[in-house]
Backbone of each chain as nested JSON, in Angstrom:
{
  "chains": [
    {"id": "A", "residues": [
      {"number": 1, "name": "MET", "atoms": {"N": [83.144, 164.975, 198.169], "CA": [82.378, 164.414, 198.494], "C": [82.067, 162.825, 198.474]}},
      {"number": 2, "name": "THR", "atoms": {"N": [81.737, 162.155, 199.417], "CA": [81.07, 161.149, 199.241], "C": [80.345, 160.862, 200.133]}},
      {"number": 3, "name": "SER", "atoms": {"N": [78.781, 160.83, 199.548], "CA": [77.689, 160.523, 200.11], "C": [77.307, 158.969, 199.424]}},
      {"number": 4, "name": "ARG", "atoms": {"N": [76.02, 158.33, 199.78], "CA": [75.624, 157.335, 199.666], "C": [74.618, 156.748, 198.965]}},
      {"number": 5, "name": "LEU", "atoms": {"N": [73.971, 158.198, 197.981], "CA": [73.154, 158.846, 197.387], "C": [73.075, 158.119, 195.859]}},
      {"number": 6, "name": "LEU", "atoms": {"N": [74.186, 157.234, 194.842], "CA": [74.007, 157.164, 193.788], "C": [74.965, 155.47, 193.779]}},
      {"number": 7, "name": "PRO", "atoms": {"N": [74.496, 154.867, 193.781], "CA": [75.122, 154.117, 193.531], "C": [76.454, 153.483, 192.675]}},
      {"number": 8, "name": "LEU", "atoms": {"N": [77.823, 152.947, 192.658], "CA": [79.416, 153.069, 192.022], "C": [78.772, 152.492, 191.077]}},
      {"number": 9, "name": "ALA", "atoms": {"N": [77.426, 150.815, 191.573], "CA": [77.432, 150.004, 190.602], "C": [77.042, 150.646, 189.302]}},
      {"number": 10, "name": "ALA", "atoms": {"N": [75.871, 151.855, 189.302], "CA": [74.983, 152.179, 188.458], "C": [76.249, 153.122, 187.507]}},
      {"number": 11, "name": "MET", "atoms": {"N": [77.125, 153.29, 187.996], "CA": [78.094, 154.235, 187.189], "C": [79.438, 153.35, 186.704]}},
      {"number": 12, "name": "GLU", "atoms": {"N": [79.215, 152.238, 187.277], "CA": [80.102, 151.384, 185.55], "C": [79.214, 150.84, 184.851]}},
      {"number": 13, "name": "LYS", "atoms": {"N": [77.816, 150.783, 185.235], "CA": [76.884, 149.772, 184.217], "C": [76.639, 151.089, 182.948]}},
      {"number": 14, "name": "ILE", "atoms": {"N": [76.201, 152.563, 183.538], "CA": [76.374, 153.595, 182.556], "C": [77.784, 153.49, 181.922]}},
      {"number": 15, "name": "LEU", "atoms": {"N": [79.019, 153.466, 182.017], "CA": [80.327, 153.16, 181.462], "C": [80.057, 152.08, 180.59]}},
      {"number": 16, "name": "LYS", "atoms": {"N": [80.028, 151.118, 180.92], "CA": [80.16, 149.69, 180.053], "C": [78.797, 150.109, 179.102]}},
      {"number": 17, "name": "LYS", "atoms": {"N": [77.687, 150.516, 179.01], "CA": [76.721, 150.77, 178.28], "C": [77.265, 151.72, 177.03]}},
      {"number": 18, "name": "ALA", "atoms": {"N": [78.511, 152.63, 177.714], "CA": [78.643, 153.782, 176.308], "C": [79.575, 152.921, 175.987]}},
      {"number": 19, "name": "GLY", "atoms": {"N": [80.342, 151.49, 176.322], "CA": [81.316, 150.935, 175.076], "C": [82.47, 150.902, 175.965]}},
      {"number": 20, "name": "ALA", "atoms": {"N": [82.604, 151.097, 177.273], "CA": [83.834, 150.634, 177.929], "C": [84.146, 149.506, 178.413]}},
      {"number": 21, "name": "SER", "atoms": {"N": [85.254, 148.373, 177.905], "CA": [85.733, 147.243, 178.285], "C": [85.493, 147.204, 180.099]}},
      {"number": 22, "name": "ARG", "atoms": {"N": [86.73, 148.157, 179.935], "CA": [86.773, 148.411, 181.571], "C": [86.789, 149.589, 182.609]}},
      {"number": 23, "name": "VAL", "atoms": {"N": [86.845, 149.333, 183.389], "CA": [86.158, 150.967, 184.279], "C": [86.519, 150.772, 185.682]}},
      {"number": 24, "name": "SER", "atoms": {"N": [87.983, 151.617, 186.01], "CA": [88.607, 151.868, 186.844], "C": [87.955, 152.628, 188.557]}},
      {"number": 25, "name": "ASP", "atoms": {"N": [88.287, 151.722, 189.551], "CA": [87.261, 152.427, 190.54], "C": [87.018, 154.014, 190.588]}},
      {"number": 26, "name": "LYS", "atoms": {"N": [88.428, 154.498, 190.429], "CA": [88.578, 156.016, 190.531], "C": [87.626, 156.438, 189.482]}},
      {"number": 27, "name": "ALA", "atoms": {"N": [87.566, 156.055, 188.45], "CA": [86.417, 156.14, 187.202], "C": [85.783, 156.576, 187.686]}},
      {"number": 28, "name": "LYS", "atoms": {"N": [84.582, 155.296, 188.371], "CA": [83.256, 155.026, 188.759], "C": [83.302, 156.346, 189.781]}},
      {"number": 29, "name": "ALA", "atoms": {"N": [83.973, 156.852, 190.609], "CA": [84.141, 157.272, 191.776], "C": [84.182, 158.975, 191.292]}},
      {"number": 30, "name": "ALA", "atoms": {"N": [84.597, 159.381, 190.188], "CA": [84.77, 160.578, 189.694], "C": [83.126, 160.819, 188.534]}},
      {"number": 31, "name": "LEU", "atoms": {"N": [82.759, 159.398, 188.149], "CA": [81.098, 159.758, 187.465], "C": [80.091, 159.785, 188.636]}},
      {"number": 32, "name": "LYS", "atoms": {"N": [80.314, 159.515, 189.581], "CA": [79.268, 159.517, 190.572], "C": [79.087, 161.263, 191.173]}},
      {"number": 33, "name": "GLU", "atoms": {"N": [80.519, 161.487, 191.55], "CA": [80.874, 162.76, 191.844], "C": [80.743, 164.185, 191.129]}},
      {"number": 34, "name": "VAL", "atoms": {"N": [80.025, 163.885, 189.478], "CA": [79.982, 165.028, 188.618], "C": [78.82, 165.001, 188.683]}},
      {"number": 35, "name": "ILE", "atoms": {"N": [78.336, 163.659, 188.596], "CA": [76.856, 163.658, 188.359], "C": [75.733, 163.668, 189.696]}},
      {"number": 36, "name": "GLU", "atoms": {"N": [76.639, 163.892, 190.773], "CA": [75.825, 164.134, 191.876], "C": [76.206, 165.852, 192.067]}},
      {"number": 37, "name": "GLU", "atoms": {"N": [76.924, 166.522, 192.006], "CA": [77.277, 167.846, 191.609], "C": [76.374, 168.621, 190.498]}},
      {"number": 38, "name": "LYS", "atoms": {"N": [76.147, 168.017, 189.672], "CA": [74.984, 168.347, 188.922], "C": [73.633, 168.489, 189.467]}},
      {"number": 39, "name": "ALA", "atoms": {"N": [73.122, 166.634, 189.644], "CA": [72.339, 166.982, 190.587], "C": [71.811, 167.918, 191.467]}},
      {"number": 40, "name": "ASN", "atoms": {"N": [73.043, 168.311, 192.098], "CA": [72.543, 169.204, 193.631], "C": [72.548, 170.96, 192.813]}},
      {"number": 41, "name": "GLU", "atoms": {"N": [72.817, 171.105, 191.594], "CA": [73.353, 172.269, 190.84], "C": [71.58, 172.548, 190.619]}},
      {"number": 42, "name": "LEU", "atoms": {"N": [71.121, 171.338, 189.758], "CA": [69.943, 171.111, 189.308], "C": [68.725, 170.9, 190.486]}},
      {"number": 43, "name": "ALA", "atoms": {"N": [68.948, 170.466, 191.62], "CA": [67.931, 170.467, 192.399], "C": [67.652, 172.538, 193.133]}},
      {"number": 44, "name": "LEU", "atoms": {"N": [68.907, 172.946, 193.448], "CA": [68.92, 173.972, 193.731], "C": [68.035, 175.101, 193.111]}},
      {"number": 45, "name": "GLN", "atoms": {"N": [68.49, 174.569, 191.881], "CA": [67.553, 176.007, 190.669], "C": [66.134, 175.294, 191.033]}},
      {"number": 46, "name": "ALA", "atoms": {"N": [65.685, 174.272, 190.981], "CA": [64.412, 173.802, 190.906], "C": [63.726, 174.298, 192.379]}},
      {"number": 47, "name": "VAL", "atoms": {"N": [64.298, 174.387, 193.35], "CA": [63.731, 174.796, 194.434], "C": [63.324, 176.172, 194.202]}},
      {"number": 48, "name": "LYS", "atoms": {"N": [64.393, 176.778, 193.942], "CA": [64.423, 178.671, 193.45], "C": [62.596, 178.381, 192.46]}},
      {"number": 49, "name": "PHE", "atoms": {"N": [63.054, 177.567, 191.714], "CA": [61.874, 177.752, 190.566], "C": [59.989, 177.788, 191.39]}},
      {"number": 50, "name": "SER", "atoms": {"N": [60.537, 176.695, 191.976], "CA": [59.268, 176.289, 192.439], "C": [58.592, 177.436, 193.698]}},
      {"number": 51, "name": "LEU", "atoms": {"N": [59.215, 178.082, 194.571], "CA": [59.471, 179.429, 194.893], "C": [58.74, 180.648, 194.389]}},
      {"number": 52, "name": "HIS", "atoms": {"N": [59.237, 180.393, 193.328], "CA": [58.812, 181.982, 192.51], "C": [57.723, 181.438, 191.739]}},
      {"number": 53, "name": "ALA", "atoms": {"N": [57.282, 180.235, 191.717], "CA": [55.762, 179.729, 191.127], "C": [54.999, 179.948, 192.216]}},
      {"number": 54, "name": "GLY", "atoms": {"N": [55.309, 180.785, 193.961], "CA": [54.309, 180.133, 195.186], "C": [54.089, 178.504, 195.604]}},
      {"number": 55, "name": "ARG", "atoms": {"N": [54.736, 177.757, 195.104], "CA": [54.436, 176.568, 195.629], "C": [55.702, 176.016, 196.636]}},
      {"number": 56, "name": "LYS", "atoms": {"N": [55.125, 175.238, 197.638], "CA": [56.184, 174.321, 198.352], "C": [56.629, 172.849, 197.714]}},
      {"number": 57, "name": "THR", "atoms": {"N": [55.755, 172.718, 196.805], "CA": [56.281, 171.14, 196.28], "C": [56.985, 171.654, 194.785]}},
      {"number": 58, "name": "ILE", "atoms": {"N": [58.375, 170.696, 195.113], "CA": [58.806, 170.516, 193.71], "C": [58.336, 169.977, 192.595]}},
      {"number": 59, "name": "LYS", "atoms": {"N": [57.728, 170.037, 191.386], "CA": [57.375, 169.837, 190.224], "C": [58.019, 169.376, 189.518]}},
      {"number": 60, "name": "ALA", "atoms": {"N": [57.53, 168.33, 188.245], "CA": [58.166, 167.589, 187.021], "C": [59.001, 168.822, 186.144]}},
      {"number": 61, "name": "ASN", "atoms": {"N": [57.727, 170.217, 186.201], "CA": [58.52, 171.522, 185.408], "C": [59.487, 172.284, 185.735]}},
      {"number": 62, "name": "ASP", "atoms": {"N": [59.535, 172.165, 186.886], "CA": [60.566, 172.9, 188.041], "C": [62.163, 172.599, 187.78]}},
      {"number": 63, "name": "ILE", "atoms": {"N": [62.203, 170.978, 187.787], "CA": [63.147, 170.136, 187.049], "C": [63.519, 170.215, 185.376]}},
      {"number": 64, "name": "LYS", "atoms": {"N": [62.341, 170.715, 184.661], "CA": [62.746, 170.551, 183.033], "C": [63.535, 172.059, 182.915]}},
      {"number": 65, "name": "LEU", "atoms": {"N": [62.629, 173.146, 183.719], "CA": [63.463, 174.738, 183.536], "C": [64.44, 174.395, 183.986]}},
      {"number": 66, "name": "ALA", "atoms": {"N": [65.02, 173.714, 184.996], "CA": [66.188, 174.093, 185.585], "C": [67.092, 173.541, 184.485]}},
      {"number": 67, "name": "SER", "atoms": {"N": [66.943, 171.894, 184.208], "CA": [67.862, 171.67, 183.323], "C": [68.076, 172.18, 181.599]}},
      {"number": 68, "name": "LYS", "atoms": {"N": [67.345, 173.04, 181.689], "CA": [67.336, 174.248, 180.594], "C": [68.453, 175.198, 180.531]}},
      {"number": 69, "name": "GLU", "atoms": {"N": [68.793, 175.795, 181.758], "CA": [69.74, 176.839, 181.805], "C": [70.911, 176.134, 181.684]}}
    ]},
    {"id": "B", "residues": [
      {"number": 1, "name": "MET", "atoms": {"N": [62.62, 157.196, 178.788], "CA": [63.452, 156.354, 179.18], "C": [63.238, 155.832, 180.683]}},
      {"number": 2, "name": "THR", "atoms": {"N": [63.417, 154.56, 180.892], "CA": [62.904, 154.28, 182.54], "C": [63.557, 152.997, 182.697]}},
      {"number": 3, "name": "SER", "atoms": {"N": [64.97, 153.333, 183.08], "CA": [65.897, 152.814, 183.665], "C": [66.117, 152.27, 184.921]}},
      {"number": 4, "name": "ARG", "atoms": {"N": [66.734, 151.523, 186.079], "CA": [66.98, 151.46, 187.293], "C": [68.115, 151.698, 187.697]}},
      {"number": 5, "name": "LEU", "atoms": {"N": [69.264, 152.68, 187.124], "CA": [70.02, 152.614, 187.317], "C": [70.221, 153.551, 188.897]}},
      {"number": 6, "name": "LEU", "atoms": {"N": [69.574, 154.507, 188.703], "CA": [69.603, 156.0, 190.048], "C": [67.933, 155.305, 190.781]}},
      {"number": 7, "name": "PRO", "atoms": {"N": [68.501, 155.313, 192.317], "CA": [67.039, 155.413, 192.705], "C": [66.306, 156.516, 192.942]}},
      {"number": 8, "name": "LEU", "atoms": {"N": [64.879, 156.461, 193.248], "CA": [64.453, 157.722, 193.349], "C": [64.321, 158.669, 194.578]}},
      {"number": 9, "name": "ALA", "atoms": {"N": [64.264, 157.694, 195.328], "CA": [64.658, 158.175, 196.675], "C": [65.537, 159.162, 196.857]}},
      {"number": 10, "name": "ALA", "atoms": {"N": [67.116, 158.509, 196.192], "CA": [67.879, 159.347, 195.713], "C": [67.614, 160.888, 195.517]}},
      {"number": 11, "name": "MET", "atoms": {"N": [67.211, 160.687, 194.407], "CA": [66.882, 162.062, 193.684], "C": [66.06, 163.032, 195.054]}},
      {"number": 12, "name": "GLU", "atoms": {"N": [64.905, 162.422, 195.626], "CA": [64.066, 162.852, 196.681], "C": [65.392, 163.697, 197.613]}},
      {"number": 13, "name": "LYS", "atoms": {"N": [66.465, 162.976, 198.177], "CA": [66.745, 163.004, 199.043], "C": [68.201, 164.597, 198.705]}},
      {"number": 14, "name": "ILE", "atoms": {"N": [67.985, 164.448, 197.349], "CA": [68.813, 165.837, 196.615], "C": [68.046, 166.816, 196.864]}},
      {"number": 15, "name": "LEU", "atoms": {"N": [66.804, 166.625, 196.196], "CA": [66.019, 167.957, 196.057], "C": [65.282, 168.119, 197.617]}},
      {"number": 16, "name": "LYS", "atoms": {"N": [65.388, 166.96, 198.666], "CA": [65.319, 168.103, 200.096], "C": [66.24, 168.314, 200.753]}},
      {"number": 17, "name": "LYS", "atoms": {"N": [67.17, 167.715, 200.241], "CA": [69.081, 168.641, 200.935], "C": [69.273, 169.854, 200.343]}},
      {"number": 18, "name": "ALA", "atoms": {"N": [68.063, 170.297, 198.849], "CA": [68.283, 171.748, 198.018], "C": [67.091, 172.165, 198.886]}},
      {"number": 19, "name": "GLY", "atoms": {"N": [66.867, 171.977, 199.551], "CA": [65.756, 173.032, 200.188], "C": [64.182, 172.94, 199.993]}},
      {"number": 20, "name": "ALA", "atoms": {"N": [63.959, 171.519, 199.21], "CA": [62.473, 171.305, 199.336], "C": [61.753, 171.11, 200.343]}},
      {"number": 21, "name": "SER", "atoms": {"N": [60.681, 171.634, 200.369], "CA": [59.161, 170.676, 201.598], "C": [58.65, 169.693, 201.338]}},
      {"number": 22, "name": "ARG", "atoms": {"N": [58.391, 169.73, 199.854], "CA": [57.768, 168.161, 198.96], "C": [57.812, 168.121, 197.872]}},
      {"number": 23, "name": "VAL", "atoms": {"N": [58.149, 166.753, 197.253], "CA": [58.444, 166.558, 196.016], "C": [57.62, 165.708, 195.567]}},
      {"number": 24, "name": "SER", "atoms": {"N": [57.463, 166.077, 194.208], "CA": [56.335, 165.492, 193.565], "C": [56.798, 164.424, 193.174]}},
      {"number": 25, "name": "ASP", "atoms": {"N": [55.609, 162.915, 192.858], "CA": [56.759, 162.022, 191.966], "C": [57.034, 162.576, 190.417]}},
      {"number": 26, "name": "LYS", "atoms": {"N": [56.691, 162.91, 189.87], "CA": [57.226, 163.507, 188.563], "C": [58.013, 164.294, 188.448]}},
      {"number": 27, "name": "ALA", "atoms": {"N": [58.355, 164.915, 189.681], "CA": [59.577, 165.509, 190.099], "C": [60.677, 164.565, 190.014]}},
      {"number": 28, "name": "LYS", "atoms": {"N": [60.681, 163.523, 191.11], "CA": [61.797, 162.56, 190.8], "C": [62.511, 162.12, 189.704]}},
      {"number": 29, "name": "ALA", "atoms": {"N": [61.111, 161.357, 189.52], "CA": [61.171, 160.652, 187.714], "C": [62.169, 161.317, 187.154]}},
      {"number": 30, "name": "ALA", "atoms": {"N": [61.77, 163.363, 186.631], "CA": [62.254, 163.896, 185.784], "C": [63.758, 164.457, 186.164]}},
      {"number": 31, "name": "LEU", "atoms": {"N": [64.273, 164.678, 187.54], "CA": [65.611, 164.457, 187.927], "C": [66.276, 163.596, 187.399]}},
      {"number": 32, "name": "LYS", "atoms": {"N": [65.801, 162.707, 188.039], "CA": [66.486, 161.03, 187.417], "C": [66.875, 160.562, 185.975]}},
      {"number": 33, "name": "GLU", "atoms": {"N": [65.65, 161.52, 184.994], "CA": [65.698, 160.925, 183.945], "C": [66.964, 162.309, 182.998]}},
      {"number": 34, "name": "VAL", "atoms": {"N": [66.789, 163.425, 183.791], "CA": [67.999, 164.381, 183.092], "C": [69.281, 163.713, 183.984]}},
      {"number": 35, "name": "ILE", "atoms": {"N": [68.951, 163.542, 184.551], "CA": [70.794, 162.925, 185.365], "C": [70.9, 161.943, 184.228]}},
      {"number": 36, "name": "GLU", "atoms": {"N": [70.404, 160.879, 184.822], "CA": [70.846, 159.529, 183.9], "C": [71.223, 160.092, 182.481]}},
      {"number": 37, "name": "GLU", "atoms": {"N": [70.596, 161.151, 181.607], "CA": [71.072, 161.406, 180.487], "C": [72.227, 162.55, 180.744]}},
      {"number": 38, "name": "LYS", "atoms": {"N": [72.517, 163.215, 180.977], "CA": [73.982, 163.535, 180.917], "C": [75.044, 162.367, 181.845]}},
      {"number": 39, "name": "ALA", "atoms": {"N": [74.52, 161.746, 182.316], "CA": [75.68, 160.849, 183.131], "C": [76.049, 159.54, 181.719]}},
      {"number": 40, "name": "ASN", "atoms": {"N": [75.192, 159.693, 180.605], "CA": [75.453, 158.981, 179.211], "C": [75.907, 159.821, 178.665]}},
      {"number": 41, "name": "GLU", "atoms": {"N": [75.597, 161.269, 178.377], "CA": [76.873, 161.961, 177.538], "C": [77.991, 162.061, 178.162]}},
      {"number": 42, "name": "LEU", "atoms": {"N": [78.148, 161.981, 179.097], "CA": [79.555, 162.125, 179.832], "C": [80.713, 160.925, 179.736]}},
      {"number": 43, "name": "ALA", "atoms": {"N": [79.638, 159.727, 179.88], "CA": [80.197, 157.904, 179.623], "C": [80.747, 158.085, 178.304]}},
      {"number": 44, "name": "LEU", "atoms": {"N": [80.362, 158.25, 177.553], "CA": [80.185, 158.313, 176.001], "C": [81.336, 159.479, 175.682]}},
      {"number": 45, "name": "GLN", "atoms": {"N": [81.409, 160.415, 175.971], "CA": [83.013, 161.118, 176.149], "C": [84.251, 160.85, 176.536]}},
      {"number": 46, "name": "ALA", "atoms": {"N": [83.897, 160.106, 177.737], "CA": [84.953, 159.425, 178.388], "C": [85.681, 158.296, 177.875]}},
      {"number": 47, "name": "VAL", "atoms": {"N": [84.659, 157.311, 177.056], "CA": [84.969, 156.117, 176.187], "C": [86.008, 156.442, 175.3]}},
      {"number": 48, "name": "LYS", "atoms": {"N": [85.449, 157.706, 174.435], "CA": [86.156, 158.528, 173.65], "C": [87.817, 158.768, 173.435]}},
      {"number": 49, "name": "PHE", "atoms": {"N": [87.789, 159.401, 174.845], "CA": [88.697, 159.444, 175.04], "C": [90.01, 158.781, 175.88]}},
      {"number": 50, "name": "SER", "atoms": {"N": [89.775, 158.036, 176.19], "CA": [89.918, 157.053, 176.917], "C": [90.479, 155.618, 175.999]}},
      {"number": 51, "name": "LEU", "atoms": {"N": [89.667, 155.382, 174.552], "CA": [90.417, 155.167, 173.123], "C": [91.241, 155.877, 172.697]}},
      {"number": 52, "name": "HIS", "atoms": {"N": [91.183, 156.679, 172.487], "CA": [92.054, 158.347, 172.129], "C": [93.466, 157.911, 172.527]}},
      {"number": 53, "name": "ALA", "atoms": {"N": [93.442, 157.688, 174.441], "CA": [94.552, 157.71, 174.989], "C": [95.543, 156.152, 174.715]}},
      {"number": 54, "name": "GLY", "atoms": {"N": [94.72, 155.453, 173.712], "CA": [95.308, 153.785, 173.531], "C": [95.176, 153.176, 174.855]}},
      {"number": 55, "name": "ARG", "atoms": {"N": [93.771, 153.262, 175.122], "CA": [93.567, 152.357, 176.493], "C": [91.979, 151.75, 176.283]}},
      {"number": 56, "name": "LYS", "atoms": {"N": [92.331, 150.69, 176.892], "CA": [90.663, 149.931, 177.09], "C": [90.057, 150.262, 178.594]}},
      {"number": 57, "name": "THR", "atoms": {"N": [90.821, 150.671, 179.606], "CA": [90.63, 151.448, 180.328], "C": [89.741, 152.226, 180.62]}},
      {"number": 58, "name": "ILE", "atoms": {"N": [88.621, 152.684, 181.332], "CA": [88.058, 154.26, 181.457], "C": [88.53, 154.842, 182.922]}},
      {"number": 59, "name": "LYS", "atoms": {"N": [89.907, 155.71, 183.334], "CA": [90.135, 156.15, 184.214], "C": [89.474, 157.383, 184.362]}},
      {"number": 60, "name": "ALA", "atoms": {"N": [89.774, 157.76, 185.892], "CA": [88.962, 159.274, 186.3], "C": [89.435, 160.208, 185.245]}},
      {"number": 61, "name": "ASN", "atoms": {"N": [90.654, 160.073, 184.907], "CA": [90.85, 161.656, 184.114], "C": [89.834, 161.848, 182.741]}},
      {"number": 62, "name": "ASP", "atoms": {"N": [89.587, 160.568, 182.501], "CA": [88.825, 160.402, 181.192], "C": [87.126, 161.317, 181.4]}},
      {"number": 63, "name": "ILE", "atoms": {"N": [86.822, 161.062, 182.764], "CA": [85.667, 161.475, 183.502], "C": [85.808, 163.261, 183.812]}},
      {"number": 64, "name": "LYS", "atoms": {"N": [86.839, 163.302, 183.991], "CA": [87.031, 164.813, 184.357], "C": [87.142, 165.838, 182.959]}},
      {"number": 65, "name": "LEU", "atoms": {"N": [88.32, 165.192, 182.415], "CA": [87.865, 165.624, 180.767], "C": [86.628, 165.815, 180.296]}},
      {"number": 66, "name": "ALA", "atoms": {"N": [86.224, 165.062, 180.422], "CA": [84.989, 165.083, 179.703], "C": [83.83, 165.734, 180.524]}},
      {"number": 67, "name": "SER", "atoms": {"N": [83.912, 165.978, 181.693], "CA": [83.121, 166.921, 182.505], "C": [83.37, 168.443, 182.283]}},
      {"number": 68, "name": "LYS", "atoms": {"N": [84.842, 168.744, 181.187], "CA": [85.084, 170.121, 181.507], "C": [84.17, 170.298, 179.843]}},
      {"number": 69, "name": "GLU", "atoms": {"N": [84.206, 168.984, 179.208], "CA": [83.306, 170.377, 177.846], "C": [82.112, 171.016, 178.373]}}
    ]}
  ]
}
């Protein structure tokens, strides 16, 4: 999946902050993909939880609950 | 932590794609925080793995291995 949601430059910054001297382009793309997948999973859970609570608006608590699964 | 690495607009798009009708501002911020934390954890692991392999460059395989932990 190649979306444009998360910037590759941000992936590089995160890796450099973690102590990386150099980061390959494929590593940036890989981190982006893993993170987007995780975000999608969390989002699906959060939507379920909001519907379960009888809401159409996703709130921070839905995200927090989803992140604990 | 309030970094500017991941755009809040992207968090909203991910949640809408997952089926959300509406998304509170705090929910966007919460998703961003959870995702950045996950990204930081993965990055730290990936850096460890690259050093273990005697490299100074982070490669996609380091990220993939970290994501399987």
